[in-house]
N, C-alpha and C positions, 0 to 999 in steps of 0.2 A: 384696306391695307393699313398697317400701323402708321400712326401719325409721325411726322418727321420732327421729333422732339429735339430741341437744341441742346448742345453739350453744356451751355451755360446753366441749364436747368438741372443737370445731374451731377456736375463735377463736385469733387471734395475740395472745399475752399481752405480748410485748416491744414495746409500742407506742412509737414515736418521738413525743415530745411537746415542746412549747415553751410559754412563757408568752405572754400577749397582747401584751406589750411588745416581743417579739422582732422585729427588722427583717425585712420580707418577703423581702429578698434573701438573708438568712441561711437562711431556710426553704427557698428554692429551691435553695441550695447543699447543704443537708442532703438534700433529695430526690434531687438529682443524684448526690451522693457515695454515698449508701446504696442508690440505685436502687430507691426506694420510690414508690408512687403517691400517698401522702398523708402529712400530718403533722397530728397532733391538737394543738389549742390547749387547754391545761388551766389551771385556776385553782382552788386549794385542792382538788386531786384530782378536780375536777368538769370534764367536757367543756363548753367554752363555744364552741368553733368547730372547723372543720376546713378545711384547705387542700389541694386536690388538683391533679393535672395538668390536669384540665378547668378548674379555676378560673383557672389561669395562661393557658390558651388563650383563655378568655373575656376576660380582662383585656387581652391583646395584641390581640384582635379589636376591643375598644372603644378602643384607643389609650391605655390607662391607664399612667401613669408610676408604677411601684411602687418606684423606687430609694430613696426616702426615707420610705417608708410603713412603719408597724408592721403586723404580721400581723393584728391585730384589725380593721384598717381594710379588709382585702380578703378575710378568711376567710368561709366560709359559716357561717351561724348561723340558727336554732338547730340543734343537732346531732341527727341521727336516731339514736335509741338504742333498746335493747331489753335486757331482763334475761337473766340466764344460763339461766333455765328455758325460754327461747324455743327451739322446735325448728327444724330446718333448713327446713321448709316455710314456717313463719311468718316466718323471717328473709328468705327469698327474696320472700315476698309483700310485706313491708315495703319492701324495696329496689325491687321492681317498681312498686308503687303510688306511691312517692315519686320515682321516676326517679333513684335513687342507686345507687352501686356500693360504698359503704362503710357498714357498720353498726357503730356504736360500742356495745359491750356494757358495761353498768354493773352493779355490785353492788346489793344492796337499799338501801344507803345513798346510792346515786347516784354513787359513786366509779367511776372508769374501771377496767374489768376487762380490756378488750382490744378488738380490732377484727376484724370479719369482712368478707372481700372475696369477690368471685366466685371467685377462685382457691381460697380456703379451702373454699368450698362444693363446687367441682368435685373437689378433692383428697379429699373425704370422701363422694362419691357411691358407692353400692353398685354392684357389677358388673352387677346386673340392670338398672339404669337404662340402661347403655350397650347391653346385649344387646337391649333392647326397641326401640332406635332405630338400626337398621342403615342406613336410607336417609337419608344426609346431605343429599340434594337437598331434602328436606322441611324440614330444619332450617336450612340455610345461608341467608345473606342474598344474594339474587340481584341486587338493585339496588345494584351496587357503585359507590361514589363514586370517580371517577378524574380525574386531571389529566395534562397533558402535561409532558414533560421541561423545556421552556423556561419554564414558568410559575413564579411567585414563591412563596416560602415564605408570604408574606402571603396569597396566594390560598388556600393550604391551610389556614391559620389561620382565615380567614373562613368557609370551607366547613365546617370542623370545628365552629366555634362556632355557626353558624346552624342546622345540622341535627343537632347533637349526636352526631357520630360520633367514634370514638376514633382514626381514621386515614383517610388517603386513599392510593389506589393510583396509582402513576405507570405509564402504559401507552404502548406504541408499537405501533400496529396491533393493539390489543386483547391484546397480550402484556404481562404484568407485568414491568417492568424495575426497579421500586423501590417503596418504601413510606415514608411519613412518618407517624409516630405522635405521640400526645400526649407520650410519653416523649422522643421525638426533639426535640420543641419545647422541653421542659424542659432538655434537654442543650444545645441550641443557644443558648437564652437565657442559660444559665449561662456559656457560653463567649464569647458575643458578644451584647451587649444589643440591637444593631440588626440583627435577623435578617430583617425583612420583605422587604428588597430582594434577598436572596440567591435564586439560582435553585434550584429544587427538586432538579435533577439533581446539583447540587454537594454537597448535604447528605443526600440520601435514603439510606435503608438498602438495601443490595443485596448479593448477590442476594436475591430474594424467596423465602421458604419456601412451596412449593406442594405440593398433594396432588391425587391424581386423584379423580374422582367415586366410585370404587369403594372408597375408604378407609373403614374402619369407624370408628365414633365412639370406641371404646376406643383404637385406634391414634392417633387424632387427639389425644386428651387426653395420651397418653404422650409424643407428639412435642412438644406444648406444654410439658409439664413438663421434658422433656430439654433443649429449646432455651431454656427460660425465656422463652417468648413467649405472647402472649394472643390471637393470631389466625393463621389459615392461609388462603392463597388457593387456591381450587379451580379447576383448569384441565381442559380437555378433552384429547383425544388430540393435538391440534395445539398445545397449550400456551397456548391462548387462555382468557381469564378467563370463568368461568361463575358464579362466586360467591365469597363469603368467609365463613368460619366463625369466629366469635369465642367467647370464654368466655361471653358473654351468650347467644349462640345455643344453646350447649350446655345451659345451665341454665334457659332460658326455659320449657321444658315442665315444670319443677318445679311451676309454677302448677297444671297439670292434676293432678299427683300430690297437691298440697295440697287441691284441690277434691275429688278422689277420697277422700282421707283424711277430709275433713269429712263427705262423704256417708256413709262407713262409720260414722263416729261417730254421725251423726244416725240412721242405720238401726239401729245398736245400741241407742241410747236409745229409739227408737220401739218396738223389740221388747221392751225392758225395761218400757216404759210399758204396752204391750198385755198383757204377762204380769202386771204389777201390777194392771191393770184387771180382768183375768180372775180373779185371786186375790181381789180386793176383791169382785167379783160373787159368786164362790163362797162367800166368807165371809158375805155378806149373805143369800144363798139359804139357806145352812146355818142361820143364825140364825132366818130366817123358818120354815124347816121345823121347827127345834127348838121354836119357839114354838107351832106348830100341834100338835106332838106333846105338849108339856107341858100344854097346856090341858086336853085330855080326860083325861090322866093325873091331873091335880089333882082333876078331878071324880070319877074312878074311886076315887082315894085317899079322898076325902071319903065316897063311898058305902060303901066297905069299912069305914071307921071307924064309920059309922052302923050297918051290919049287925052289926059286932062288939058294938056297944052293946046292940042289941035281941035278939041271939041268947041263948038260954038258956045258963046257965053250964055245964050238963052236956052241951050239944050239941057233943061232941068233933069230929064230922065237919065240922060247919059251921065251927068254929074253924080246923081244919086247912086247909079250902078257902080261907077268908079269908086265912090266913097265906101260902099258896102264891101267891095273887093279889097280896098286898102285896110279896112278894119279887120277883115278875115286874115290878111297877111300879117297884121300886127299881132292878132291872137295866136296864130301859128308860131310866130317868132317868140312870143312870150312863153308858149308851151314848151318849145325847144329849149329855151333858156332855163326854165324850171327843171326840165328833165336832166340837163347837164349838171346843174347845181346840186340836185338830189343825188345823182350818181357820184359826184365828187365828195359829198358829205359822207356817204356810206363807205367810201374807200378810205 
C-alpha cells in the first residue's frame, strides 16, 4: 500500500497572499500574471479567506460587478485548513468531503504554512498507485460537457458555474476542436472585462490535447506535468470524444486507499486488543491457579510446623523428612511466584 506521506512533505510553501483590503481586480491580475489557481487572503499571518478561479467564474455567472470591490467582499470563507501532520489520504478526504481543490496548511499556532492542491498530491503519488490503475476508461469522466463553436463565452461560464466543472469542450461532429477552462476565463476577464458576448471559437484554446484510450495513467500524469495542464481529452480511433480525464479523476480513488488504510489500522488495533485480552485472561487464570495451589501449600506448611513441634527432639529421621517437605513447599511457592510474575510482565 502507498506510504502515508505527510502534507508537510508536499505542500507549496511560497504562497501568494494579499490583505483583505486588496482590490479584487488586483487579485485577478496577480492570478493571471503568475498563472496560479488561487490567492490566499491573510491577516496577522492567519488565513481569513481564499479567492480561486472558480470563485471568479461564479461571480461572472451571477453578474456580479467586482471592479470596485475589495477581495474580502468576494472571497470564500472560512478557509479549509489542516495541520502539517495531516497525511496525503486525510488531505484528499478533506478536499473531497468539502468539494474543494485547495487545502490551506497551518502551523500549530494557526499561521499559514502553505497550500496543497490536487497537482501537489498527484506529483507525490507513488508509482504503485499508477501501476494499479491501468484501465483509464474506469477512471475518466464519460459525460463530457460540450458546446458548439458559435455559442457565447457566457454560455460556457453559466454551464461551468451551474454544474461545477472546470472546463467545457468545444466540439464539431463530436470531434474536439477547442477547450475553455476556468484559467481561460480568468485570462479573458483580465484582458477584457466584458467577455460574456464573445464567441467561444474566438477565444478557446486549441488544438486540444488528446490521448487514446490505451494510454496508461503514468503517461497521462507525465504529459500533464510536461504540458502544465490539468486535463486531457480521451478520443477513439476516429478522433471522437469518449471522455475526459482530469487531475480530480486521477486522485479520486485515493479515497479508497484512505479507507483501506483505515481498515488496516482498525484491524491492527483489533489484533492488539485481542492479544491484550488473551494476555489479560492468561494473567487472570494464572493468578487463580496460583491461588488454588497456594491454599493447600499453606495448609501443608502449617501441618509440617505442627509435626515438627510434636516430634521428639531425638527423632532425627522425622526431622529430616519434615525438612525435605518444607523445602519442597518453598520450591513450589517460588515456582508459583515466578509464574505469576512472568504472566504479569507479558501482560
